[in-house]
C-alpha positions in Angstrom: -21.2 26.9 -14.6 -19.1 24.1 -13.2 -19.3 23.6 -9.4 -16.0 24.0 -7.7 -16.7 21.4 -5.0 -17.5 18.8 -7.7 -14.3 19.7 -9.5 -12.4 19.3 -6.2 -13.9 15.8 -5.8 -12.7 14.8 -9.3 -9.3 16.2 -8.6 -9.1 14.3 -5.4 -9.9 11.0 -7.2 -7.3 11.7 -9.8 -4.6 12.3 -7.1 -5.5 9.5 -4.7 -6.6 6.9 -7.2 -9.8 5.7 -5.6 -13.1 7.2 -4.5 -12.5 5.9 -1.0 -9.1 7.5 -0.6 -10.3 10.7 -2.1 -13.2 10.7 0.4 -10.8 10.2 3.3 -8.6 13.1 2.1 -11.6 15.4 1.7 -13.3 14.4 5.0 -16.4 13.1 3.1 -18.0 9.7 2.8 -17.3 7.7 -0.4 -21.0 8.0 -1.2 -20.8 11.8 -1.1 -17.8 11.9 -3.4 -19.5 9.5 -5.8 -22.6 11.8 -5.8 -20.4 14.8 -6.6 -18.8 13.0 -9.5 -22.2 11.8 -10.8 -23.6 15.4 -10.7 -20.5 16.6 -12.5 -21.1 14.0 -15.2 -24.6 15.2 -15.7 -23.5 18.8 -15.8 -20.8 18.1 -18.4 -22.7 15.4 -20.2 -19.5 13.4 -20.1 -18.5 10.0 -18.6 -15.7 10.8 -16.2 -15.2 7.5 -14.3 -15.1 4.0 -15.6 -15.0 0.7 -13.7 -11.7 -1.0 -13.6 -11.7 -4.2 -11.5 -12.8 -3.2 -8.0 -11.8 0.4 -8.6 -12.3 3.2 -11.1 -10.2 5.0 -13.6 -10.5 8.5 -15.1 -11.5 8.7 -18.7 -9.4 10.9 -21.0 -12.0 13.7 -20.7 -11.8 13.4 -16.9 -8.0 13.7 -16.9 -8.2 16.9 -18.8 -10.9 18.3 -16.6 -8.9 17.2 -13.5 -5.9 19.1 -14.8 -8.1 22.2 -15.2 -9.5 21.7 -11.8 -6.0 21.7 -10.3 -5.4 25.1 -11.9 -8.7 26.5 -10.6 -8.0 25.2 -7.1 -4.6 26.9 -7.2 -6.2 30.2 -8.1 -8.7 29.8 -5.2 -5.8 29.0 -2.9 -4.0 32.2 -3.8 -7.2 34.2 -3.2 -7.7 32.6 0.2 -4.0 33.2 1.1 -4.2 36.9 0.2 -7.4 37.3 2.2 -6.0 35.5 5.2 -2.8 37.4 4.9 -4.7 40.7 5.0 -6.5 39.6 8.2 -3.2 38.5 9.7 -4.9 35.6 11.6 -4.6 31.9 10.9 -8.0 30.8 9.7 -9.8 28.5 7.4 -9.2 24.8 6.7 -5.6 23.5 6.7 -5.1 19.9 5.5 -2.0 18.1 6.7 -0.5 14.8 5.7 2.0 13.1 8.1 3.8 9.8 8.1 2.7 7.3 10.8 5.1 7.9 13.6 4.9 11.7 13.2 1.1 11.4 13.3 1.4 9.5 16.5 4.3 11.1 18.3 4.3 14.8 17.1 1.0 15.9 15.6 -1.5 15.4 18.5 0.3 18.0 20.6 0.8 20.4 17.7 -2.9 20.2 16.6 -4.2 20.7 20.1 -1.9 23.7 20.6 -3.1 25.2 17.3 -6.8 24.6 18.2 -6.4 26.3 21.5 -4.6 29.4 20.2 -6.4 29.8 16.9 -10.1 28.8 17.0 -10.7 30.1 13.5 -8.2 27.5 12.1 -9.7 24.2 11.1 -6.8 21.6 10.9 -7.4 18.2 9.3 -4.8 15.4 9.6 -4.4 12.5 7.3 -1.8 9.7 7.8 0.1 9.1 4.6 3.2 7.2 3.6 6.1 9.6 3.5 7.1 8.9 -0.1 3.6 10.0 -1.2 3.3 13.2 0.8 5.5 15.5 -1.3 3.5 14.7 -4.5 0.2 15.3 -2.6 1.5 18.8 -1.7 2.7 19.5 -5.2 -0.7 18.5 -6.7 -2.7 20.5 -4.2 -4.3 17.5 -2.6 -3.2 18.7 0.9 -2.0 22.1 2.1 1.0 20.8 4.1 3.0 17.6 4.7 5.3 16.4 7.5 7.8 14.1 5.8 11.3 12.8 6.5 14.4 11.7 4.7 17.7 9.8 5.5 21.2 10.5 4.3 20.9 8.0 1.5 17.5 9.4 0.3 17.3 13.2 0.3 13.8 14.6 0.4 12.7 15.5 -3.2 11.6 19.1 -3.5 9.8 19.6 -6.8 9.4 23.1 -8.2 6.8 25.1 -6.4 7.2 23.3 -3.1 8.8 25.0 -0.1 10.1 23.2 3.0 11.5 23.9 6.5 13.4 21.7 8.8 11.5 20.6 11.9 14.3 18.6 13.6 16.4 15.4 13.6 15.0 12.0 14.8 17.6 9.6 16.2 17.4 5.8 15.6 18.6 3.0 17.9 19.3 -0.6 17.5 16.8 -2.7 19.4 17.8 -6.2 20.5 16.2 -8.9 22.8 17.4 -8.8 26.4 19.4 -12.0 26.0 21.2 -10.8 22.9 25.0 -10.5 23.0 24.7 -6.8 22.1 22.4 -6.1 25.1 25.3 -5.7 27.5 27.2 -3.3 25.2 26.8 0.5 25.3 27.2 0.7 21.5 28.0 -1.4 18.4 29.4 -0.4 15.0 27.8 -1.2 11.7 30.5 -3.7 10.9 29.5 -5.7 13.9 26.1 -6.5 12.5 27.1 -9.3 10.2 24.9 -12.4 10.6 22.0 -10.7 12.5 18.4 -11.6 11.8 16.4 -8.4 11.2 12.9 -7.2 11.6 12.2 -4.3 9.2 9.6 -2.4 7.2 8.7 -3.8 3.7 10.8 -3.0 0.6 10.0 0.4 -0.9 9.9 2.1 2.5 12.7 4.6 3.3 13.7 2.7 6.5 14.0 -0.6 4.7 16.1 0.9 1.8 18.4 2.7 4.3 19.0 -0.5 6.3 19.8 -2.6 3.2 22.1 0.0 1.6 23.9 0.9 4.8 24.6 -2.7 5.8 25.8 -3.6 2.3 28.2 -0.7 2.4 29.5 -2.1 5.8 30.1 -5.5 4.1 27.0 -7.1 5.6 24.2 -8.7 3.6 21.0 -8.1 5.7 19.0 -11.2 6.6 15.5 -9.7 6.9 13.3 -12.4 8.4 10.2 -10.5 9.4 8.5 -7.4 7.8 5.8 -5.1 9.2 4.6 -1.6 8.5 4.2 -0.3 12.0 7.0 0.3 14.5 5.1 -1.1 17.5 4.8 -4.4 15.6 8.5 -4.4 14.9 9.2 -3.8 18.6 6.9 -6.7 19.5 8.8 -9.0 17.2 12.1 -7.9 18.8 10.6 -8.5 22.3 9.7 -12.1 21.2 13.4 -12.7 20.4 12.7 -13.0 16.7 15.4 -10.6 15.5 17.0 -7.1 15.9 15.6 -3.9 14.5 16.7 -0.4 13.7 13.8 1.9 14.8 13.5 5.7 15.0 12.6 7.2 18.4 9.7 9.4 17.3 6.4 7.8 18.2 8.1 4.6 19.4 6.9 4.9 23.0 8.3 3.1 26.1 10.1 -0.2 25.3 8.5 -3.4 26.7 10.3 -5.7 29.0 12.7 -7.9 27.1 13.9 -5.2 24.6 17.2 -3.3 25.0 18.2 -0.1 23.3 21.7 0.0 22.0 23.5 2.9 20.2 24.6 2.2 16.7 27.8 4.0 15.7 27.6 6.2 13.8 24.0 6.9 14.9 21.4 6.8 12.1 19.4 10.1 11.8 16.4 11.0 9.8 15.4 14.6 9.3 11.8 15.8 9.5 10.5 18.6 7.3 7.3 20.6 6.8 6.4 21.1 3.2 3.9 23.4 1.5 3.2 25.0 -1.8 5.2 28.2 -2.7 2.0 30.1 -3.3 0.9 29.6 0.3 4.1 30.7 1.9 2.6 34.0 3.2 -0.5 32.3 4.6 -0.6 32.8 8.4 -2.0 29.3 8.8 1.2 27.9 7.2 3.7 30.1 9.0 2.0 29.5 12.4 1.8 25.7 11.9 5.5 25.5 10.8 6.4 27.6 13.9 4.4 25.3 16.2 6.0 22.2 14.7 9.4 23.6 15.3 8.4 24.7 18.8 7.1 21.3 19.8 10.0 19.3 18.4 12.6 19.8 21.2 10.0 18.6 23.8 8.9 15.7 21.7 12.4 14.5 20.8 13.5 14.8 24.4 10.9 12.3 25.5 10.8 10.0 22.4 11.8 6.5 23.1 11.8 6.8 26.8 
């Protein structure tokens, strides 16, 4: 009989692409995941992983087995959901993927609240790029995700994935203290021509929003510095190296030399909680969604201050 934990390890590798990423998602060490795969290979008498450069790839047999593992894990999830629903108390393990600023600015308070009120609930947080999180939920790699979208890039909702709105995160134009915009209460998008920008790399929602929005306003953005993390972008603005459009969530207090200016109309990104349809009645899901929505007004009121 095939061991479910070993199948879970194989499924995680198929979803995350590497043994290391699978281990991080499962809360194991890479060595433990490799051992699970090796045992599964011996049980099935089949080669499941092959070396590919510095990583690994699933063999054709492994791909079929991983697809079956996903079906089995979905059945287990339904059984766990029904049992938890009968008990009526949030319990068991709940894995959550959240993008960086939500993991920093929203999730600590939410997770602490859940731990205090529901000791039988074991929450596990993983920081994940927002464009990856929906797929992780759909494939069963995580139980829930906190993701966001912008007006130009609506959040994709594949079949079988439910979502609920958490709240709206406002964004501001950040400029160096000596910048001509620093003395103005607000600027319009058409005023941004000729500015030097600090921004996230291409492929990120914030980057794509900035480029498309400025082009629609008749401005070709001059992006001179790129960084993944908002604190790095703020530091670049503080050094006088450009201006940046940065959401408030998780931004923290601005350093000396950086001024917040309203951009009209104000850019807004919307935050969502996502989970699989089969887990909708699970108390752990409903309670976590409720807690996220409960914390958001307090978090948004203090974001960026």
